[in-house]
N, CA, C and O of each residue as an XYZ file, in Angstrom:
392
protein
N     -11.136    198.978     57.580
C      -9.748    199.030     57.867
C      -8.990    199.538     56.597
O      -8.969    198.968     55.506
N      -8.319    200.811     56.961
C      -7.475    201.281     55.686
C      -6.065    200.951     55.945
O      -5.475    201.504     56.873
N      -5.432    200.012     55.123
C      -4.021    199.735     55.244
C      -3.178    200.613     54.367
O      -3.610    200.979     53.275
N      -1.978    200.968     54.807
C      -1.063    201.431     54.055
C       0.134    200.588     53.891
O       0.356    199.612     54.607
N       0.916    200.990     52.914
C       2.058    200.056     52.290
C       2.866    199.659     53.542
O       3.328    198.520     53.467
N       3.159    200.369     54.738
C       4.015    200.020     55.641
C       3.278    199.047     56.515
O       3.901    198.268     57.237
N       2.032    199.070     56.468
C       1.492    197.865     57.353
C       1.643    196.538     57.036
O       1.563    195.561     57.780
N       1.901    196.606     55.694
C       2.130    194.977     55.075
C       3.537    194.410     55.761
O       3.704    193.197     55.889
N       4.611    195.445     56.223
C       5.657    194.826     56.631
C       5.645    194.654     58.214
O       6.710    194.422     58.785
N       4.639    194.747     58.821
C       4.393    194.354     60.215
C       3.369    193.077     60.194
O       3.324    192.162     61.015
N       2.649    193.245     59.156
C       1.457    192.175     59.197
C       2.082    190.854     58.579
O       1.804    189.758     59.064
N       2.811    190.971     57.651
C       3.416    189.829     56.935
C       4.126    189.054     57.735
O       3.754    187.881     57.763
N       5.144    189.372     58.478
C       5.760    188.469     59.276
C       4.957    187.751     60.421
O       5.217    186.588     60.731
N       3.953    188.497     61.052
C       3.077    187.756     61.815
C       2.261    186.829     61.190
O       1.808    185.952     61.926
N       1.953    186.799     59.996
C       1.198    185.832     59.400
C       2.035    184.730     59.093
O       1.690    183.620     59.498
N       3.093    184.863     58.434
C       3.942    183.612     58.114
C       4.583    183.007     59.390
O       4.847    181.805     59.376
N       4.821    183.659     60.359
C       5.257    183.132     61.653
C       3.919    182.270     62.341
O       4.088    181.194     62.915
N       2.830    182.796     62.216
C       1.664    182.122     62.918
C       1.372    180.653     62.048
O       1.154    179.567     62.584
N       1.421    180.887     60.722
C       1.342    179.661     59.891
C       2.442    178.629     59.988
O       2.323    177.426     59.756
N       3.485    179.250     60.349
C       4.812    178.292     60.672
C       4.479    177.667     62.086
O       5.375    176.914     62.468
N       3.493    177.781     62.892
C       3.280    177.020     63.931
C       2.755    175.625     63.690
O       2.853    174.688     64.483
N       2.109    175.596     62.337
C       1.457    174.224     61.916
C       2.786    173.584     61.302
O       3.795    174.156     60.887
N       2.456    172.111     61.375
C       3.558    171.499     60.608
C       3.741    171.602     59.007
O       2.968    171.110     58.186
N       4.843    172.294     58.737
C       5.002    172.677     57.341
C       6.144    172.164     56.707
O       7.028    171.919     57.528
N       6.471    171.894     55.463
C       7.342    171.507     54.786
C       8.668    172.377     54.707
O       8.518    173.599     54.691
N       9.794    171.921     54.662
C      11.028    172.812     54.964
C      11.200    174.164     54.172
O      11.782    175.187     54.533
N      10.528    173.892     52.979
C      10.544    175.052     52.011
C       9.708    176.187     52.621
O      10.044    177.365     52.499
N       8.648    175.810     53.256
C       7.953    177.065     53.954
C       8.700    177.782     54.795
O       8.606    179.009     54.771
N       9.576    177.134     55.689
C      10.432    177.830     56.428
C      11.288    178.777     55.985
O      11.495    179.837     56.576
N      11.933    178.352     54.696
C      12.652    179.339     54.037
C      12.042    180.547     53.600
O      12.614    181.633     53.691
N      10.716    180.376     53.052
C      10.060    181.340     52.635
C       9.877    182.394     53.830
O      10.047    183.610     53.745
N       9.460    181.602     55.057
C       9.067    182.359     56.292
C      10.261    183.360     56.715
O      10.104    184.525     57.080
N      11.379    182.732     56.602
C      12.710    183.357     57.052
C      12.978    184.632     55.986
O      13.438    185.706     56.375
N      12.645    184.373     54.663
C      12.790    185.543     53.661
C      11.796    186.742     54.028
O      12.170    187.913     54.082
N      10.690    186.383     54.238
C       9.744    187.431     54.637
C      10.088    188.172     55.870
O      10.067    189.402     55.894
N      10.437    187.372     57.005
C      10.587    188.008     58.231
C      11.786    189.088     58.195
O      11.836    190.166     58.787
N      12.757    188.488     57.316
C      14.031    188.992     57.213
C      13.931    190.412     56.527
O      14.411    191.450     56.981
N      13.174    190.262     55.273
C      12.831    191.377     54.589
C      12.078    192.643     55.109
O      12.239    193.820     54.786
N      11.154    192.043     56.064
C      10.351    193.024     56.898
C      11.140    193.667     57.999
O      10.832    194.753     58.490
N      12.123    192.982     58.347
C      13.037    193.469     59.605
C      14.063    194.475     58.939
O      14.438    195.508     59.494
N      14.449    194.080     57.760
C      15.216    195.205     57.246
C      14.757    196.548     56.862
O      15.389    197.604     56.907
N      13.290    196.286     56.394
C      12.486    197.469     56.226
C      12.391    198.244     57.558
O      12.829    199.394     57.595
N      11.900    197.737     58.541
C      11.827    198.342     59.818
C      13.184    198.873     60.282
O      13.124    199.992     60.793
N      14.312    198.350     60.219
C      15.389    199.050     60.629
C      15.737    200.171     59.904
O      16.262    201.127     60.475
N      15.490    200.177     58.604
C      15.942    201.204     57.869
C      14.967    202.491     58.285
O      15.447    203.623     58.350
N      13.593    202.236     58.556
C      12.642    203.204     58.871
C      13.155    203.792     60.154
O      13.308    204.995     60.363
N      13.414    202.766     61.030
C      13.716    203.314     62.583
C      15.166    204.012     62.656
O      15.492    204.765     63.573
N      15.991    203.665     61.574
C      17.291    204.469     61.545
C      16.975    205.937     61.250
O      17.581    206.873     61.770
N      15.934    206.062     60.337
C      15.737    207.429     59.819
C      15.156    208.288     60.951
O      15.440    209.486     60.933
N      14.441    207.855     61.850
C      13.806    208.468     62.939
C      14.757    208.490     64.280
O      14.422    209.092     65.300
N      15.958    207.772     64.152
C      17.082    207.920     65.109
C      16.538    207.250     66.175
O      16.590    207.813     67.269
N      15.860    205.818     66.063
C      15.529    204.926     67.165
C      16.606    203.798     67.224
O      16.468    202.671     66.748
N      17.825    204.331     67.957
C      18.985    203.323     67.781
C      18.612    201.904     68.298
O      18.876    200.886     67.658
N      18.046    201.909     69.375
C      17.793    200.614     70.212
C      17.029    199.587     69.263
O      17.318    198.396     69.146
N      16.088    200.205     68.663
C      15.004    199.461     67.976
C      15.976    198.983     66.724
O      15.933    197.798     66.395
N      16.757    199.800     66.101
C      17.540    199.379     64.850
C      18.455    198.241     65.405
O      18.374    197.173     64.797
N      19.188    198.296     66.312
C      19.807    197.166     66.746
C      19.078    195.963     66.936
O      19.582    194.917     66.529
N      17.800    195.948     67.578
C      16.981    194.836     67.725
C      16.540    194.158     66.326
O      16.483    192.945     66.124
N      16.227    195.227     65.361
C      15.766    194.526     64.010
C      17.063    194.039     63.288
O      16.979    193.162     62.428
N      18.117    194.531     63.587
C      19.470    194.088     62.787
C      19.484    192.511     63.411
O      19.555    191.548     62.647
N      19.422    192.379     64.623
C      19.379    190.877     65.093
C      18.436    190.069     64.624
O      18.671    188.895     64.337
N      17.217    190.654     64.496
C      16.157    189.817     63.857
C      16.449    189.467     62.554
O      16.242    188.319     62.160
N      17.021    190.542     61.661
C      17.434    190.293     60.361
C      18.460    189.107     60.252
O      18.404    188.215     59.407
N      19.391    189.236     61.226
C      20.345    188.099     61.059
C      19.982    186.753     61.515
O      20.437    185.743     60.979
N      19.135    186.732     62.538
C      18.515    185.441     62.991
C      17.673    184.851     61.771
O      17.746    183.660     61.468
N      16.889    185.743     61.109
C      15.800    185.049     60.116
C      16.625    185.043     58.887
O      15.956    184.593     57.957
N      17.924    185.400     58.498
C      18.247    185.431     57.246
C      18.174    183.852     56.488
O      18.476    182.766     56.983
N      17.732    184.120     55.305
C      17.553    182.701     54.652
C      18.801    182.146     53.942
O      18.825    180.987     53.526
N      19.802    182.965     53.815
C      21.221    182.586     53.144
C      22.037    181.789     54.025
O      22.508    180.707     53.676
N      22.224    182.340     55.237
C      23.104    181.698     56.058
C      22.268    181.283     57.507
O      22.565    181.688     58.631
N      21.267    180.465     57.194
C      20.312    180.016     58.332
C      21.060    179.677     59.837
O      22.134    179.104     60.021
N      20.173    180.199     60.773
C      20.847    179.838     62.111
C      19.813    178.880     62.579
O      18.606    179.120     62.619
N      20.429    177.707     62.949
C      19.526    176.568     63.483
C      19.382    176.453     64.875
O      20.377    176.140     65.528
N      18.282    176.660     65.454
C      18.129    176.688     66.880
C      17.815    175.170     67.496
O      17.856    174.877     68.691
N      17.550    174.437     66.590
C      17.170    173.074     67.090
C      15.862    172.868     67.117
O      15.299    172.990     66.029
N      15.079    172.537     68.217
C      13.863    172.017     68.496
C      12.861    173.214     68.108
O      13.075    174.412     68.294
N      11.717    172.628     67.526
C      10.670    173.610     66.940
C      10.111    174.573     68.112
O       9.678    175.709     67.918
N      10.192    173.949     69.311
C       9.511    174.656     70.479
C      10.337    175.968     70.813
O       9.827    176.985     71.283
N      11.678    175.811     70.509
C      12.666    177.080     70.682
C      12.135    178.185     69.642
O      11.887    179.351     69.946
N      12.009    177.642     68.417
C      11.486    178.607     67.343
C      10.176    179.400     67.637
O       9.936    180.579     67.381
N       9.365    178.436     68.257
C       7.947    178.903     68.735
C       8.128    180.184     69.546
O       7.572    181.243     69.254
N       8.940    180.011     70.579
C       9.242    181.152     71.564
C       9.879    182.431     70.802
O       9.514    183.602     70.912
N      10.806    181.970     70.092
C      11.532    183.110     69.348
C      10.539    183.710     68.390
O      10.595    184.937     68.310
N       9.679    183.124     67.678
C       8.736    183.674     66.864
C       7.696    184.650     67.656
O       7.298    185.734     67.229
N       7.378    184.113     68.762
C       6.383    184.878     69.744
C       7.205    186.359     70.038
O       6.641    187.428     69.808
N       8.400    186.302     70.495
C       9.251    187.434     70.987
C       9.311    188.244     69.682
O       9.111    189.455     69.773
N       9.558    187.720     68.510
C       9.758    188.625     67.235
C       8.394    189.465     66.856
O       8.349    190.647     66.517
N       7.307    188.561     67.000
C       6.096    188.978     66.647
C       5.756    190.271     67.624
O       5.283    191.281     67.102
N       5.983    190.230     68.933
C       5.854    191.235     69.834
C       6.556    192.396     69.469
O       6.067    193.524     69.418
N       7.827    192.057     69.194
C       8.811    193.320     68.732
C       8.231    194.177     67.461
O       8.209    195.407     67.449
N       7.794    193.395     66.461
C       7.105    193.814     65.373
C       5.866    194.689     65.855
O       5.674    195.821     65.412
N       5.052    194.089     66.781
C       3.808    195.004     67.011
C       4.332    196.152     67.895
O       3.878    197.280     67.702
N       5.226    195.951     68.817
C       5.529    197.118     69.575
C       6.154    198.369     68.568
O       6.012    199.557     68.857
N       6.721    197.992     67.595
C       7.413    198.969     66.775
C       6.606    199.595     65.642
O       6.882    200.656     65.082
N       5.654    198.858     65.399
C       4.739    199.197     64.091
C       4.227    200.555     64.245
O       3.916    201.074     63.173
N       4.059    201.260     65.265
C       3.600    202.643     65.199
C       4.817    203.720     65.307
O       4.676    204.943     65.340
N       5.868    203.103     65.347
C       7.225    204.193     65.381
C       7.512    204.498     63.750
O       8.085    205.527     63.392
N       7.075    203.551     62.883
C       7.646    203.807     61.497
C       6.581    204.412     60.488
O       6.905    204.669     59.328
């Protein structure tokens, strides 16, 4: 398998969200938010360049939701699991557009 630089930007969030399904210390979730937020910003910048407006708005929302500076607390971990699954699907759907 031949990875390109851009492949890390969809693979990294999937890995950190997958590991986040395990019981982890709070510091890990900060790192997870940081990785997902940075990758979402990369995606939205690339999608903006190719005029994918709907996808840009989706990834703006993901970047806001996962931002580590002003964290959004959804409460129970089961809610985050569902959000992470939806986020992973959105990264996978859009990986071939960039």
